DSSP file (Angstrom, degrees, kcal/mol; ACC not computed):
  #  RESIDUE AA STRUCTURE BP1 BP2  ACC     N-H-->O    O-->H-N    N-H-->O    O-->H-N    TCO  KAPPA ALPHA  PHI   PSI    X-CA   Y-CA   Z-CA
    1    1 A M              0   0    0      0, 0.0     2,-0.5     0, 0.0    16,-0.0   0.000 360.0 360.0 360.0 138.8   22.1    0.2  -39.1
    2    2 A S        -     0   0    0      2,-0.0    16,-2.8     0, 0.0     2,-0.6  -0.966 360.0-162.7-125.6 125.5   24.9    1.6  -37.2
    3    3 A L  E     -A   17   0A   0     -2,-0.5     2,-0.4    14,-0.2    14,-0.2  -0.895  20.3-167.3 -98.0 120.3   25.8    0.8  -33.5
    4    4 A V  E     -A   16   0A   0     12,-3.0    12,-2.7    -2,-0.6     2,-0.4  -0.894  18.1-128.9-114.1 140.7   28.1    3.6  -32.3
    5    5 A T  E     -A   15   0A   0     -2,-0.4     2,-0.3    10,-0.2    10,-0.3  -0.727  24.3-129.0 -84.6 130.5   30.1    3.6  -29.0
    6    6 A V        -     0   0    0      8,-3.0     7,-2.8    -2,-0.4     8,-0.1  -0.606  21.8-173.5 -79.5 138.0   29.6    6.7  -26.9
    7    7 A T        +     0   0    0     -2,-0.3     2,-0.3     5,-0.2    -1,-0.1   0.477  61.0  41.2-109.8  -8.7   33.0    8.2  -25.9
    8    8 A E  S    S+     0   0    0      3,-0.1     3,-0.4     0, 0.0    -1,-0.1  -0.944  89.5  16.4-140.1 161.8   31.8   11.0  -23.4
    9    9 A G  S >  S-     0   0    0     -2,-0.3     3,-1.6     1,-0.2    -3,-0.0  -0.202 105.7 -30.1  80.2-163.3   29.4   11.6  -20.6
   10   10 A E  T 3  S+     0   0    0      1,-0.3    -1,-0.2     3,-0.0     0, 0.0   0.736 137.3  47.0 -64.0 -24.1   27.4    9.3  -18.4
   11   11 A F  T >  S+     0   0    0     -3,-0.4     3,-2.5     2,-0.1    -5,-0.3   0.155  74.6 146.6-106.9  20.0   27.1    6.6  -21.1
   12   12 A A  T <  S+     0   0    0     -3,-1.6    -5,-0.2     1,-0.3     3,-0.1  -0.336  73.2  24.2 -51.9 129.9   30.7    6.5  -22.1
   13   13 A G  T 3  S+     0   0    0     -7,-2.8    -1,-0.3     1,-0.4    -6,-0.1   0.123 102.6 106.5  94.4 -18.2   31.6    2.9  -23.2
   14   14 A W    <   -     0   0    0     -3,-2.5    -8,-3.0    18,-0.1    -1,-0.4  -0.369  66.4-128.0 -81.2 168.6   27.9    2.1  -24.0
   15   15 A Q  E     -AB   5  31A   0     16,-2.6    16,-2.8   -10,-0.3     2,-0.3  -0.887  20.3-168.6-119.1 152.8   26.6    1.8  -27.5
   16   16 A V  E     -AB   4  30A   0    -12,-2.7   -12,-3.0    -2,-0.3     2,-0.3  -0.998  24.2-117.1-141.9 141.1   23.7    3.5  -29.1
   17   17 A W  E     -A    3   0A   0     12,-0.5   -14,-0.2    -2,-0.3    12,-0.1  -0.608  20.0-173.0 -79.4 134.2   21.9    2.9  -32.5
   18   18 A Q  S    S+     0   0    0    -16,-2.8    -1,-0.1    -2,-0.3   -15,-0.1   0.392  73.8  69.0-102.4   1.9   22.1    5.9  -34.9
   19   19 A S  S    S+     0   0    0    -17,-0.4     2,-0.8     1,-0.1    -1,-0.1   0.518  79.1  76.4-103.1  -5.4   19.7    4.4  -37.5
   20   20 A D     >  -     0   0    0      1,-0.2     4,-2.2    -3,-0.1     5,-0.2  -0.825  55.0-173.3-113.2  96.8   16.3    4.5  -35.7
   21   21 A A  H  > S+     0   0    0     -2,-0.8     4,-1.7     1,-0.2    -1,-0.2   0.825  83.1  52.1 -61.4 -34.6   15.0    8.0  -35.7
   22   22 A F  H  > S+     0   0    0      2,-0.2     4,-2.7     1,-0.2    -1,-0.2   0.950 110.2  47.0 -65.3 -49.2   12.1    7.2  -33.4
   23   23 A E  H  > S+     0   0    0      1,-0.2     4,-2.8     2,-0.2    -2,-0.2   0.857 109.9  54.1 -63.7 -37.4   14.1    5.6  -30.8
   24   24 A Q  H  < S+     0   0    0     -4,-2.2    -1,-0.2     2,-0.2    -2,-0.2   0.852 111.4  46.0 -68.6 -34.3   16.6    8.5  -30.9
   25   25 A R  H  < S+     0   0    0     -4,-1.7    -2,-0.2    -5,-0.2    -1,-0.2   0.896 117.9  41.8 -71.0 -40.6   13.8   10.9  -30.3
   26   26 A A  H  < S-     0   0    0     -4,-2.7    -2,-0.2    -5,-0.1    -3,-0.2   0.840 136.6 -29.9 -76.1 -30.2   12.3    8.9  -27.5
   27   27 A G     <  -     0   0    0     -4,-2.8    -3,-0.2    -5,-0.2     2,-0.2   0.597  47.0-125.7 -98.4-112.6   15.6    8.0  -25.9
   28   28 A P        -     0   0    0      0, 0.0     2,-0.5     0, 0.0    -4,-0.2   0.536  41.4-155.6 -70.2 154.7   18.2    7.6  -26.9
   29   29 A F        -     0   0    0     -2,-0.2   -12,-0.5   -12,-0.1     2,-0.3  -0.895   5.6-153.9-103.9 135.0   18.5    4.2  -25.4
   30   30 A Y  E     -BC  16  42A   0     12,-2.9    12,-2.9    -2,-0.5     2,-0.3  -0.730   9.6-166.3-109.5 149.3   22.0    2.8  -24.7
   31   31 A E  E     +BC  15  41A   0    -16,-2.8   -16,-2.6    -2,-0.3     2,-0.3  -0.968  13.8 160.4-138.8 156.0   23.1   -0.8  -24.5
   32   32 A K  E     - C   0  40A   0      8,-2.0     8,-2.5    -2,-0.3     2,-0.5  -0.932  38.6-106.0-154.3 173.0   26.0   -2.9  -23.3
   33   33 A T  E     - C   0  39A   0     -2,-0.3     6,-0.2     6,-0.2     5,-0.1  -0.938  35.9-138.7-107.1 131.9   26.8   -6.5  -22.4
   34   34 A D    >   -     0   0    0      4,-2.8     3,-1.7    -2,-0.5     6,-0.0  -0.160  35.5 -85.3 -80.1-179.4   27.2   -7.2  -18.7
   35   35 A Q  T 3  S+     0   0    0      1,-0.3    -1,-0.1     2,-0.1    -2,-0.0   0.774 127.9  51.5 -59.9 -28.2   29.9   -9.4  -17.2
   36   36 A S  T 3  S-     0   0    0      2,-0.1    -1,-0.3     1,-0.0    -2,-0.0   0.371 122.7-101.7 -91.7   4.4   27.8  -12.6  -17.6
   37   37 A G  S <  S+     0   0    0     -3,-1.7     2,-0.1     1,-0.3    -2,-0.1   0.459  78.2 136.9  91.2   3.8   27.2  -11.9  -21.2
   38   38 A G        -     0   0    0      1,-0.1    -4,-2.8    -5,-0.1     2,-0.3  -0.481  57.1-108.3 -80.9 152.5   23.6  -10.5  -20.7
   39   39 A A  E     -C   33   0A   0     66,-0.3    66,-0.4    -6,-0.2     2,-0.4  -0.645  28.7-166.7 -83.8 139.7   22.2   -7.4  -22.5
   40   40 A V  E     -C   32   0A   0     -8,-2.5    -8,-2.0    -2,-0.3     2,-0.4  -0.992   2.7-171.8-123.0 126.7   21.7   -4.3  -20.5
   41   41 A I  E     +CD  31 103A   0     62,-2.1    62,-2.6    -2,-0.4     2,-0.3  -0.971  17.6 163.5-121.5 135.1   19.6   -1.4  -22.0
   42   42 A A  E     +CD  30 102A   0    -12,-2.9   -12,-2.9    -2,-0.4     2,-0.3  -0.956  18.2 168.6-147.7 162.8   19.5    2.0  -20.1
   43   43 A F  E     - D   0 101A   0     58,-1.9    58,-2.8    -2,-0.3     2,-0.5  -0.934  37.6-107.5-161.3 169.0   18.7    5.7  -20.3
   44   44 A R  E     - D   0 100A   0     -2,-0.3    56,-0.2    56,-0.2     2,-0.2  -0.897  36.6-121.2 -99.1 125.9   18.3    8.5  -17.9
   45   45 A A        -     0   0    0     54,-2.8    53,-2.7    -2,-0.5     2,-0.2  -0.520  35.7-171.3 -71.3 133.0   14.6    9.7  -17.3
   46   46 A E    >   -     0   0    0     51,-0.2     3,-1.7    -2,-0.2     4,-0.2  -0.722  40.4-100.7-118.9 170.2   14.2   13.4  -18.2
   47   47 A A  G >  S+     0   0    0      1,-0.3     3,-1.3    -2,-0.2     7,-0.1   0.803 120.0  64.2 -59.0 -32.7   11.4   15.8  -17.8
   48   48 A R  G 3  S+     0   0    0      1,-0.3    -1,-0.3     8,-0.0    -3,-0.0   0.614  97.0  55.8 -67.2 -16.7   10.5   15.3  -21.5
   49   49 A H  G <  S+     0   0    0     -3,-1.7     8,-2.8     7,-0.0    -1,-0.3   0.416  91.3 100.8 -96.5   3.3    9.6   11.6  -20.8
   50   50 A M  B <   -H   56   0B   0     -3,-1.3     6,-0.3     6,-0.3     2,-0.1  -0.530  63.2-138.0 -91.9 155.6    7.0   12.5  -18.1
   51   51 A N    >   -     0   0    0      4,-3.4     3,-1.2    -2,-0.2    -1,-0.1  -0.189  44.5 -77.7 -90.2-169.0    3.3   12.7  -18.4
   52   52 A G  T 3  S+     0   0    0      1,-0.3    -2,-0.0     2,-0.1    -1,-0.0   0.722 129.5  55.6 -63.9 -28.8    0.9   15.3  -17.0
   53   53 A A  T 3  S-     0   0    0      2,-0.2    -1,-0.3     3,-0.0     3,-0.1   0.504 120.4-105.3 -85.9  -5.0    1.1   13.9  -13.5
   54   54 A G  S <  S+     0   0    0     -3,-1.2    43,-0.5     1,-0.4     2,-0.3   0.554  84.9 110.5  93.4   8.7    4.9   14.1  -13.5
   55   55 A F  S    S-     0   0    0     41,-0.1    -4,-3.4     1,-0.1    -1,-0.4  -0.753  82.0 -75.9-111.3 164.8    5.6   10.5  -13.9
   56   56 A M  B     -H   50   0B   0     39,-2.6    -6,-0.3    -6,-0.3    39,-0.2  -0.332  55.2-109.2 -60.3 131.0    7.2    8.7  -16.8
   57   57 A H    >>  -     0   0    0     -8,-2.8     4,-1.9     1,-0.1     3,-1.1  -0.372  18.7-131.6 -60.2 129.6    4.6    8.3  -19.7
   58   58 A G  H 3> S+     0   0    0      1,-0.3     4,-2.2     2,-0.2     5,-0.2   0.825 106.8  57.8 -57.7 -29.6    3.6    4.7  -20.1
   59   59 A G  H 3> S+     0   0    0      2,-0.2     4,-2.3     1,-0.2    -1,-0.3   0.840 103.2  53.4 -68.8 -30.2    4.2    5.0  -23.8
   60   60 A C  H <> S+     0   0    0     -3,-1.1     4,-2.6   -11,-0.2    -2,-0.2   0.946 109.1  48.3 -66.6 -49.3    7.7    5.9  -23.2
   61   61 A L  H  X S+     0   0    0     -4,-1.9     4,-2.2     1,-0.2    -2,-0.2   0.879 113.5  47.3 -55.3 -40.1    8.2    2.8  -21.0
   62   62 A M  H  X S+     0   0    0     -4,-2.2     4,-2.8     2,-0.2    -1,-0.2   0.878 109.2  52.9 -70.2 -38.6    6.6    0.6  -23.6
   63   63 A T  H  X S+     0   0    0     -4,-2.3     4,-2.1     2,-0.2    -2,-0.2   0.926 112.1  47.1 -60.9 -43.3    8.8    2.2  -26.4
   64   64 A F  H  X S+     0   0    0     -4,-2.6     4,-2.4     2,-0.2    -2,-0.2   0.914 111.2  51.0 -60.2 -45.8   11.9    1.4  -24.2
   65   65 A A  H  X S+     0   0    0     -4,-2.2     4,-1.8     2,-0.2    -2,-0.2   0.902 109.2  51.0 -61.6 -44.5   10.6   -2.1  -23.6
   66   66 A D  H  X S+     0   0    0     -4,-2.8     4,-1.0     1,-0.2    -1,-0.2   0.915 111.0  47.7 -60.7 -43.6   10.1   -2.7  -27.4
   67   67 A S  H  X S+     0   0    0     -4,-2.1     4,-1.3     1,-0.2     3,-0.3   0.892 108.3  55.1 -62.0 -41.5   13.6   -1.5  -28.1
   68   68 A A  H  X S+     0   0    0     -4,-2.4     4,-2.9     1,-0.2     5,-0.3   0.834  97.2  67.1 -65.3 -32.7   15.0   -3.8  -25.3
   69   69 A L  H  X S+     0   0    0     -4,-1.8     4,-1.9     1,-0.2    -1,-0.2   0.951 103.1  44.1 -51.9 -52.4   13.3   -6.8  -27.0
   70   70 A F  H  < S+     0   0    0     -4,-1.0    -1,-0.2    -3,-0.3    -2,-0.2   0.793 113.7  49.1 -66.8 -33.4   15.6   -6.5  -29.9
   71   71 A T  H >< S+     0   0    0     -4,-1.3     3,-1.6     2,-0.2     4,-0.3   0.957 112.3  47.8 -70.9 -49.1   18.7   -6.0  -27.8
   72   72 A I  H 3< S+     0   0    0     -4,-2.9     3,-0.3     1,-0.3     4,-0.2   0.792 116.0  45.5 -63.7 -26.5   18.0   -8.9  -25.6
   73   73 A A  T 3X S+     0   0    0     -4,-1.9     4,-2.1    -5,-0.3    -1,-0.3   0.322  78.2 113.4 -98.4  13.3   17.3  -11.1  -28.6
   74   74 A R  H <>>S+     0   0    0     -3,-1.6     4,-1.0     1,-0.2     5,-0.6   0.868  77.5  45.6 -46.3 -52.0   20.2  -10.1  -30.7
   75   75 A R  H >45S+     0   0    0     -4,-0.3     3,-0.9    -3,-0.3    -1,-0.2   0.930 114.3  48.8 -61.5 -47.0   22.0  -13.4  -30.6
   76   76 A A  H 345S+     0   0    0      1,-0.3    -1,-0.2    -4,-0.2    35,-0.2   0.809 103.5  62.3 -67.6 -25.0   18.8  -15.3  -31.4
   77   77 A M  H ><5S-     0   0    0     -4,-2.1     3,-2.5    -7,-0.2    -1,-0.3   0.791  88.0-158.3 -69.0 -27.3   18.2  -12.9  -34.3
   78   78 A D  T <<5 -     0   0    0     -4,-1.0    -3,-0.1    -3,-0.9     3,-0.1   0.875  69.5 -49.9  54.8  42.2   21.4  -14.1  -35.9
   79   79 A G  T 3 <S+     0   0    0     -5,-0.6    -1,-0.3     1,-0.3     2,-0.1   0.428 106.9 130.8  77.5  -0.1   21.7  -10.8  -38.0
   80   80 A A    <   -     0   0    0     -3,-2.5    -1,-0.3    -6,-0.2     2,-0.2  -0.398  58.3-118.3 -83.2 163.7   18.1  -10.9  -39.3
   81   81 A H  E     -E  138   0A   0     57,-0.9    57,-2.4    -2,-0.1     2,-0.3  -0.570  37.8-174.9 -88.1 162.8   15.7   -8.0  -39.2
   82   82 A G  E     -E  137   0A   0     55,-0.3     2,-0.3    -2,-0.2    55,-0.2  -0.982  21.2-142.7-154.7 168.5   12.5   -8.4  -37.2
   83   83 A V  E     -E  136   0A   0     53,-2.2    53,-2.6    -2,-0.3     2,-0.6  -0.953  32.9-105.7-130.3 148.7    9.2   -6.9  -36.3
   84   84 A T  E     +E  135   0A   0     -2,-0.3    51,-0.2    51,-0.2     3,-0.1  -0.690  31.6 178.0 -78.9 121.1    7.4   -6.9  -33.0
   85   85 A L  E    S+     0   0A   0     49,-2.9     2,-0.3    -2,-0.6    50,-0.2   0.762  71.1   5.0 -89.5 -32.5    4.4   -9.3  -33.1
   86   86 A N  E     +E  134   0A   0     48,-1.3    48,-2.3     2,-0.0     2,-0.4  -0.975  56.5 179.2-155.0 137.8    3.3   -8.8  -29.6
   87   87 A L  E     +E  133   0A   0     -2,-0.3     2,-0.4    46,-0.2    46,-0.2  -0.958  10.3 175.9-139.6 123.2    4.4   -6.6  -26.6
   88   88 A A  E     -E  132   0A   0     44,-2.6    44,-2.4    -2,-0.4     2,-0.3  -0.972   4.9-174.5-128.5 143.2    2.7   -6.8  -23.2
   89   89 A G  E     -E  131   0A   0     -2,-0.4     2,-0.5    42,-0.2    42,-0.2  -0.975  20.4-152.5-139.2 151.0    3.6   -4.9  -20.1
   90   90 A D  E     -E  130   0A   0     40,-2.6    40,-2.0    -2,-0.3     2,-0.5  -0.988  24.2-138.7-120.7 117.6    2.6   -4.8  -16.4
   91   91 A F  E     +E  129   0A   0     -2,-0.5    38,-0.3    38,-0.2     3,-0.1  -0.653  28.3 171.0 -80.7 126.1    3.3   -1.4  -14.9
   92   92 A L        +     0   0    0     36,-2.6     2,-0.3    -2,-0.5    37,-0.2   0.734  58.8   1.5-110.9 -30.5    4.7   -1.9  -11.4
   93   93 A E  S    S-     0   0    0     35,-1.3    -1,-0.4    33,-0.1     2,-0.1  -0.986  76.2 -99.1-160.3 147.9    5.9    1.5  -10.1
   94   94 A A        -     0   0    0     -2,-0.3     2,-0.4    -3,-0.1    29,-0.1  -0.419  31.7-138.8 -71.4 148.6    6.0    5.0  -11.3
   95   95 A V        -     0   0    0    -39,-0.2   -39,-2.6    -2,-0.1     2,-0.3  -0.925  18.0-157.3-109.7 132.8    9.3    6.4  -12.8
   96   96 A R    >   -     0   0    0     -2,-0.4     3,-1.8   -41,-0.2   -51,-0.2  -0.724  30.6 -83.5-107.7 154.9   10.4    9.9  -11.9
   97   97 A A  T 3  S+     0   0    0    -43,-0.5   -51,-0.2    -2,-0.3    -1,-0.1  -0.299 113.5  29.4 -54.0 139.5   12.7   12.3  -13.7
   98   98 A G  T 3  S+     0   0    0    -53,-2.7    -1,-0.2     1,-0.3   -52,-0.1   0.216  87.9 128.7  91.0 -12.3   16.3   11.7  -12.9
   99   99 A Q    <   -     0   0    0     -3,-1.8   -54,-2.8   -55,-0.1     2,-0.7  -0.400  64.2-117.9 -77.4 150.6   16.0    8.0  -12.4
  100  100 A W  E     -D   44   0A   0    -56,-0.2    24,-2.7    -3,-0.1     2,-0.5  -0.809  31.6-159.0 -88.9 118.9   18.3    5.6  -14.1
  101  101 A V  E     +DF  43 123A   0    -58,-2.8   -58,-1.9    -2,-0.7     2,-0.3  -0.855  17.0 173.3-106.4 126.1   16.0    3.4  -16.1
  102  102 A E  E     -DF  42 122A   0     20,-2.7    20,-3.1    -2,-0.5     2,-0.4  -0.974  17.2-157.7-138.9 147.6   17.4   -0.1  -17.1
  103  103 A A  E     +DF  41 121A   0    -62,-2.6   -62,-2.1    -2,-0.3     2,-0.3  -0.978  14.0 167.0-126.6 139.6   16.1   -3.2  -18.8
  104  104 A R  E     + F   0 120A   0     16,-1.6    16,-2.7    -2,-0.4     2,-0.3  -0.953  14.1 141.1-141.6 159.2   17.3   -6.8  -18.7
  105  105 A G  E     - F   0 119A   0    -66,-0.4     2,-0.3    -2,-0.3   -66,-0.3  -0.946  33.6-114.5-174.3-168.8   15.7  -10.0  -19.9
  106  106 A E  E     - F   0 118A   0     12,-2.5    12,-2.3    -2,-0.3     2,-0.6  -0.990  25.2-110.7-149.1 153.1   16.0  -13.2  -21.5
  107  107 A V  E     - F   0 117A   0     -2,-0.3    10,-0.3   -35,-0.2     3,-0.2  -0.786  28.5-173.2 -83.9 121.7   15.0  -15.1  -24.6
  108  108 A T  E    S+     0   0A   0      8,-2.3     2,-0.3    -2,-0.6     9,-0.2   0.677  73.6   6.4 -92.0 -19.5   12.5  -17.8  -23.4
  109  109 A R  E    S+ F   0 116A   0      7,-1.4     7,-3.2     2,-0.0    -1,-0.4  -0.874  73.7 158.5-163.8 128.7   12.2  -19.5  -26.7
  110  110 A G        +     0   0    0     -2,-0.3     5,-0.1     5,-0.2     3,-0.1  -0.701  21.8  94.8-136.8-170.8   14.1  -18.9  -29.9
  111  111 A G  S >  S+     0   0    0      1,-0.3     3,-0.8    -2,-0.2     2,-0.0   0.052  73.6  32.4  99.1 149.0   14.9  -20.7  -33.2
  112  112 A G  T 3  S-     0   0    0      1,-0.2    -1,-0.3    -2,-0.0    25,-0.0  -0.361 120.3 -44.3  67.4-149.1   13.1  -20.5  -36.4
  113  113 A K  T 3  S+     0   0    0     -3,-0.1    24,-3.1    23,-0.1     2,-0.4   0.534 118.7  72.8 -96.2  -8.3   11.4  -17.2  -37.3
  114  114 A T  E <   - G   0 136A   0     -3,-0.8     2,-0.4    22,-0.2    22,-0.2  -0.936  55.1-173.4-116.8 134.0    9.8  -16.5  -33.9
  115  115 A I  E     - G   0 135A   0     20,-2.5    20,-3.0    -2,-0.4     2,-0.4  -0.988   9.7-154.6-125.8 131.3   11.5  -15.4  -30.7
  116  116 A F  E     -FG 109 134A   0     -7,-3.2    -8,-2.3    -2,-0.4    -7,-1.4  -0.899  17.5-177.4-108.1 135.0    9.8  -15.0  -27.3
  117  117 A I  E     -FG 107 133A   0     16,-2.8    16,-2.2    -2,-0.4     2,-0.3  -0.953  13.1-172.0-129.3 143.7   11.3  -12.6  -24.8
  118  118 A R  E     +FG 106 132A   0    -12,-2.3   -12,-2.5    -2,-0.3     2,-0.3  -0.989  20.2 157.2-135.2 150.7   10.6  -11.6  -21.1
  119  119 A G  E     -FG 105 131A   0     12,-2.7    12,-2.4    -2,-0.3     2,-0.4  -0.948  31.9-125.7-160.0 176.4   12.2   -8.8  -19.3
  120  120 A L  E     -FG 104 130A   0    -16,-2.7   -16,-1.6    -2,-0.3     2,-0.5  -0.998  10.0-155.0-139.1 131.3   12.1   -6.3  -16.4
  121  121 A V  E     -FG 103 129A   0      8,-3.6     7,-3.5    -2,-0.4     8,-1.6  -0.903  19.7-171.8-102.9 132.3   12.5   -2.5  -16.5
  122  122 A T  E     -FG 102 127A   0    -20,-3.1   -20,-2.7    -2,-0.5     2,-0.5  -0.888  17.8-147.9-120.4 157.1   13.8   -1.0  -13.2
  123  123 A A  E >  S-FG 101 126A   0      3,-2.4     3,-1.8    -2,-0.3   -22,-0.2  -0.979  89.4 -20.3-121.5 110.9   14.1    2.7  -12.1
  124  124 A D  T 3  S-     0   0    0    -24,-2.7   -23,-0.1    -2,-0.5    -1,-0.1   0.846 131.5 -50.8  51.7  37.4   17.1    3.1   -9.7
  125  125 A G  T 3  S+     0   0    0    -25,-0.4    -1,-0.3     1,-0.3   -24,-0.1   0.297 113.2 118.7  91.5 -12.6   16.8   -0.7   -9.0
  126  126 A T  E <  S- G   0 123A   0     -3,-1.8    -3,-2.4     1,-0.1    -1,-0.3  -0.793  74.1-109.4 -92.0 127.2   13.1   -0.7   -8.3
  127  127 A P  E     + G   0 122A   0      0, 0.0    -5,-0.3     0, 0.0     3,-0.1  -0.343  46.3 162.9 -57.4 127.0   10.9   -2.8  -10.6
  128  128 A A  E     +     0   0A   0     -7,-3.5   -36,-2.6     1,-0.3   -35,-1.3   0.667  61.6  10.9-117.9 -27.7    8.8   -0.5  -12.8
  129  129 A L  E     -EG  91 121A   0     -8,-1.6    -8,-3.6   -38,-0.3     2,-0.4  -0.901  54.1-161.1-156.8 121.6    7.6   -2.6  -15.7
  130  130 A S  E     +EG  90 120A   0    -40,-2.0   -40,-2.6    -2,-0.3     2,-0.3  -0.869  26.5 179.7-100.6 144.7    7.6   -6.3  -16.4
  131  131 A F  E     -EG  89 119A   0    -12,-2.4   -12,-2.7    -2,-0.4     2,-0.3  -0.963  23.5-164.0-145.8 160.0    7.2   -7.1  -20.0
  132  132 A T  E     +EG  88 118A   0    -44,-2.4   -44,-2.6    -2,-0.3     2,-0.3  -0.956  19.5 174.4-135.9 153.8    6.9  -10.0  -22.5
  133  133 A G  E     -EG  87 117A   0    -16,-2.2   -16,-2.8    -2,-0.3     2,-0.4  -0.991  24.2-141.5-159.7 161.3    7.2   -9.8  -26.3
  134  134 A I  E     -EG  86 116A   0    -48,-2.3   -49,-2.9    -2,-0.3   -48,-1.3  -0.994  14.9-164.0-127.8 128.3    7.4  -11.8  -29.5
  135  135 A I  E     -EG  84 115A   0    -20,-3.0   -20,-2.5    -2,-0.4     2,-0.5  -0.915   5.2-155.6-110.6 136.9    9.6  -10.9  -32.5
  136  136 A R  E     -EG  83 114A   0    -53,-2.6   -53,-2.2    -2,-0.4   -22,-0.2  -0.966  19.6-129.1-109.9 127.5    9.2  -12.3  -36.0
  137  137 A K  E     -E   82   0A   0    -24,-3.1     2,-0.3    -2,-0.5   -55,-0.3  -0.479  31.7-174.9 -69.6 144.4   12.2  -12.4  -38.2
  138  138 A V  E     -E   81   0A   0    -57,-2.4   -57,-0.9    -2,-0.1     2,-0.4  -0.956  22.8-127.2-137.1 154.6   11.6  -10.9  -41.6
  139  139 A T        -     0   0    0     -2,-0.3     2,-0.3   -59,-0.1   -59,-0.0  -0.850  30.0-120.2-101.0 140.4   13.6  -10.5  -44.8
  140  140 A R              0   0    0     -2,-0.4   -59,-0.0     1,-0.1     0, 0.0  -0.571 360.0 360.0 -81.2 143.7   14.0   -7.1  -46.2
  141  141 A R              0   0    0     -2,-0.3    -1,-0.1     0, 0.0    -2,-0.0   0.367 360.0 360.0-100.2 360.0   12.7   -6.5  -49.7
């Protein structure tokens, strides 16, 4: 897996994964650590992320939340690989093209092989999706 630092454009200074083809196609999703040490994950909503009604497709928001789980849980993962066991979300507000979409969250329980996370996705600062997830650490064969 390769995490690359962006050098140009709106996300200069952020990092992005180059090894997940699906997330690259859906996003890409960018990440950084804020001043308090918390993970921040973001992307700019584009027309290609919208549904037929002109709002962000729920599947796009859930894909973003799933990606955010792993960024939020990076320290608790301690270098291990993982899979999503559960991802639940409550849609709070529609997201429109052009908005800054950002996720932040916390590990509510870690240790061992199972990690529990909760988070919030905002669009231009307005809550758009609250989510919870469970990651299971796995070993690669």
